N, C-alpha and C positions, 0 to 999 in steps of 0.2 A: 528245547526247553518246553515244559508243560505250561499251560496257561495258569497264571497266578490265581489261587483260590481266594474267596472272600475270607474275612476274619472268622466268620461263623463256621465256614468249611474247614479252616485250618485249625481251629481250637481243639477238636478231638485228636488231631495228630500231635499237637503240643502236649496234650494230656497223656497220650501214649508214650511219647518220648520221656516225659517225667516219670511215668511208672516203670520204665526200663532203665532209669539212670543210675544203675549200680556200677561199681568198679572204679570210683574216683574219677578224676578229670579225663584220664586216658580212655576209659570205657565209655564215659558219657559223651565225649567228643566223637568217638567212633560210632556210637548209636545215632547221634545227630547227623553225622556225615552219611551213614547208610540210608537213613530215612529221607533226609532233606535233599541230598544231592543224587544218590543212586536210585532210590525208589520213587520219590515224588517229583524229583527234578524241578524243585521250586527255586533253587539257587544253583549257580554254577560252581565248579571246583574253585575257580579263582576268587569268586565272591566269598565263598566259605573260608578259604585260607586267609584272605585279606582281613576278614572279620576276626578270625582266630588270632592272627598276629597282633592286632590291636588289643584284643582282650588279654593276651599274654603280657602286655606291658602294664596292665592296670593292677592295683591292689584289689584283692577279693577273689571270689571263685570264678575262674575263667570259663568254665562250662556254662554256668548260669548266665554269665555276661554274654557269652556267645549266643545262647538262646535268645536273650533280650535283644541283641544286635540284629539277628536274622529276623526276629519278629518285627522290630522297628523298620528294617529294610523293606519288608513286605507290606506292612500296614501302619507305619508310623508309630507314634507313641502308644496308641491303644494296642497295637500288635506287640510292641515290646513289653507292655505291662502284662498282657495275657501270657505270652511265651515265658517270660522270666518269672512271673508269679506262679504259673502252673509248675514250673521246674522246681520251685521251692516247696510247694504244698505237700506232696506225698511224704517227703522227708521230714518236714516239720510235724506233720500229724503222727508219723511213726515214732520220731524221737520223743514227742510229748507222751504218747502211749507207753513207750518203754520207760520214760522217766517216772510216770505214775506207778507202773508195775514195779519199778525198782524200789521205790520208797514204801510201797505197800506190801510187796511179797518177797523182795530180795531176789537172789539169783536162783531161780527155779531150774529144774532139769530141762523143762521144755524150752525156756528162753535160751539157756546155754547151748542146747543142741541145735536150735535154729541158727543162732549166731555163728556157731562153729562151722556148720555146713556152708553158710553164706561166705564166710571168710575164705574157705578153700576154693569155692567156685570163683570168687572174685580174682584170685591169682591167675587162673586160666583166662578169664575175660580180659584182664588188663594186658597180659602178654599178647593176646590176640589183637587187641587194639593197637599196641605198639607196632606190630607187624603190618597191620592194615594202613596205618598212617604213614609208616616208613616207606611202604611201597609206593604211595602216592606222592610223597614229598622228596625222597632221596633219589633224584633223577640222574645224578652223575657223581663222579668221584669227589668232586668238590663238596657237594652236599653231604655225602657219606662221611667225609673227613670232618666237616663241621659238627655233625651229629656225634661222631666218636670223640672229638675233642671236648665238646660240652659235657658228655657223659663222664669222661675222665676228670674234668675240672671239678665237677660237683661230687663225684663218687670218691675220688682219691684225695682231693685237696680241699673239699668243702668250700669252694668258692661260691659266694652268694649268688643267687639266681639273677638279681638285677645286673650284676657285673657281667655275667655270662651273656645275657641278652644285649647289654650295651656293646660288648666286644663283638658279638655276632653282627649287630647292626652296622658297626664301623667297618668290619670286614666286608659285609655285603655292599656298603656304600662305595668303598674303594674298588671292590671287585666289579661293581656295575660300570665303573669307568674303564677299568683295565681289560676285563674279560666278561662283557655283559652276557654272552651266550651261556656262561656257566652259572650265572646267578639269577637271571630273570625267570625263575620258576613260577612265581606268583605274577600273573600277567594283569594288564589293565583291561580297559574296555575293548570291545571289538572282537570278542570271542564267543559271540552268540549268547550274551547274558540276558537273563530275564529282566524285564522292567520291574520297578518297585513303585510303591505309592509315595515315595519321597519326592516332593517337588524341587525343581531347580531354582535356587534363590541366589541373590547377590551376596558377596562377602559381608557387606555392611549389615544386611538383613540377618545373616547368620550370626554375626556378633551380637546384635540386639536380641535375637532369640536365645543365644547362649546365656546372656545376662539374666533373662527371665527364668530360664531353666535352672540356673544356679541359685537364684533367690528362692524359687519354689522348693528346690531340692534341699537346700540347707534348712529352710523353715520346717519342712516335714521331718527331717532328720532330728532337729533339736527339740521340736515341740513335746514329744512324750518324755524326754529327759527332763525338760523344764517342769512338766506336770509331776513327774516323780519327785523332784526336789520340793515342789510346792506342797504336795499332799503328804509325802512320806518323810521329808527332811533330808538335809545334806549328808547326814551320817547313816542313812538307811542303806541296807544292802541293795534295794531296788535302784536307788539313784546311783550308787557306786557301780552296779552292774552296767547301767546305761553308759556311764562315762568310760568304764574300762573296755567294754566291747566296741565302743565307737573308736577308741584308739587302736584296738586290734584290727578293726576293719580297714584302717588307713595304712597299716604297715604289713598287710598280708600280701606281699609280693611273692610270686612264685608258687602260689597255692598254699593250702592250709598247713602242709608239713613245715613250711618255713617259719610259721608263727606259733606252732603248737608248743614248742619248748617255752616260749615266753608266756603263753596262756597258762600252761601247766604250772610253771613256777609261781606266777602271781596268784592263781586260784588256790593252789595247795599251800604254799608257804606264806604268802603275804596276807591274803584274805581268809585263808583257812576255811574255804567253803566246802571242800571235800578232800578225801585222802588220795594218795598216789594210786592205790588200787582202784578207787572209784573213777579216777581220771582215765585210767586205762580202759575200764569198762565203758565209759562214755565214748572213747575213741572207737571201741569195738562196735558200739551202736551206730556211730556215724559211718564207719567203713562198710557196714553190711546192710544199710538201709538206702532207699533211693535218695538222690540229691547230693549236694556238695558235701565234701568231707568237713568243711568248716561248720557244718551243723552240730558238731560236737559242742560248740559254744552254747547251744540251746540247752543241752543237758547240764552244763556247768552253771549257766544262769538259773535254771530251774532249781538245782540243788542248793546253790548259794542263797537264794532268796527264800526258798522253802525252809531252810534251817535258821534263817534270820528274818522272821516274818514281821518284826516290829509289832504294830497294833493290829495286824491282819491275822486271819487264820493261816496256818501253814499252807493249806491247799490253795487258797486264794493268792497268797504271796507267791507261791511257786508258779502258778499259771501266769501271773503278771510278769514275773521275772522271765519266764520262757518267752512270752510275747514281746516284751521290750528288747530282749536279746536278739531275737530274730529280726525285729524292726531295724535296730541300729546297725546290724550286720549287713543287711541287704539293701536298705534304702541307698547307701552310697554306691552300690553296684549299679543300680538303675541310673543314678545321677551321672556316673562316669560315662555310661553309654549314651544317654540322651544329650549330654553336654558335648562329647567329643566325636561321636560317630558321623555327624554331618560334615565336619571338617575332614575326617579321614576319608570319607567317600569322595570328596572333591579332589583329594590328592592322589587318587588311585592311578592316574595316568602318568605320574612322574616315574620315569624309568629307574632313577637312582633309588627312589623310595621303594619301588617294587623289588629291586635287588637286595636292599637292606632287609625287607620283610621276608624275602625268600631265605636269606641266611638265618634270620630269627626262627623261621619255621623249622629248618634243619636242626638248629640248636635245641629247640624244644623237644624234638624226638629223643635226643640224648637225655634230656632232663626227665622226661616221662619214663624212659627205660630205668633210670636210677630209682624213681619212685616205685616202679614195679618190683625191682630187686629188693628194695628196702622192705616193702610190704611182705614179699614172700619169705624173707629171712625171719621176720618177726611173727609170722604165722606158723612156720614150720619148726622153729626153734624157740625154746623158752629163754635162752640167753645168747648174746653175741659178745664178741670181744674185738678190740681194736689192735691191729698189727701196724706198727709204725715203720715205714720204709723211708728214712730221711724226712723230707717235708710232706710225704704222702702218708695218709692214714687209711687203712683198708679195714672195713667192718666185715668180720668173718663169723660164721656160726660156731657156737660151742657144741660140737658134735654129740656130746653125751646128753644134751638136752633136746635131742630130736623128738618131735611129737609124731609118733608112728601113726596115730589115728589121723592127724592132719595130713600126713604124707599119703595115706591111702585115699582119702577123699580128694586131695589135690590131683593125684594120679587119675582118679575117676573123672574129675573135671577136665583135665588135659585130654583124656581120651574122647570125651564127649565133644569137646570143642574142635580139636585138631585132627582127629581120626574119623570120627563119625559125623562131624559137621552139624552137630545139633545146635539149636538156637539158644538164646540166653535164658529164656523162661524154662525150657526143659532142663538145661544145665543147673540152674538155681534150684529148681524143685527137686531134682534127683539128689543133689548134694545136701539139701536140707534133710531129706529122708535118711540119707546115709549118716549124716551128722547126728541126727536124733538117735538112730540105732546104736552108734558107737558110744555116744555119751551115756546112754542108758545101760551099757554093759557093766 
């Protein structure tokens, strides 16, 4: 292991990770693993997987929470704030810029071409990430079987992500007793791990610390919502956005896809903040900019408050709506990490817990594969249809709606990634240029 850097030395690396955080959680986790484990060697494989498994159990964007966890592990709360905050910043700035361009200029050829090329590149990047994570996690047939079962459970039967994770944890817990050699992939201490800046404290001190963290976190979460109610009123779009996206942040288990249907339905049908087509455009912005996919809520919050400004100018209202939405979406993510991570670290040497977490890790590979296929289907085809096979439902492409231009750029991206072994930036830039050229035809 390399010597742990100072926070000042680590900050440029966290900024680099944030700038490369395309491709949804699969791509983002792969980028962090490559840089933090393989390249910098700041954390071990087992530390990384242990943190990832905890983050997978939480509501909210797991990749951002993973960055926060590792930052906290290395440099305490300041490290977590820097790592998690920088992970959000590029995406937040990009979504804000795109939101402003959207209301000022509409869908320009330039914007459509850039987004088109990025979407196709992301397909290749996500599948590459699935392969990389799978190679490191699926160490035996048991792990491969768990990954396959979780994929089929969510892809064919639409079983909720929390149930899949709970089942995997139970299987791992039982398997840790019956056949521990097949399940203890995520190991505890004693494998040459790097030290962290987290002090060893007693359980009673940890409980007292948790109470303080909870009080501070809940206050920070609620304060801007209370301010919106006081200054703008209970019926204002700004206050409603704060309440609505706070609820969404709590129920976002299994990544953004699991809650997008709920957000879209409420934003389009209930609040009437934007149209279905605009919701799809916002999702495209989030899928093709750095940062978590849940950043789509920033676009929704901007549009909703921009169009219902109350006594404010539309621009001021939109900016406040954007900022409040980002705040109530991500403050809970920091809270879950700073509240629970110390307890999780203290439990790492429990063999049965490690077996359960190993099973969860394998199941997550299957879930990420499902997301990769879902994304590819919706980029390459304008329409899909559902084939029912008894209790199973299989989403299939409507072949007549194949996007040949998307197919060409995706083929180019696959060639760059899997045959020519080009890096992410080269792949993204090449696909953007190709996308611009095809859109302009």
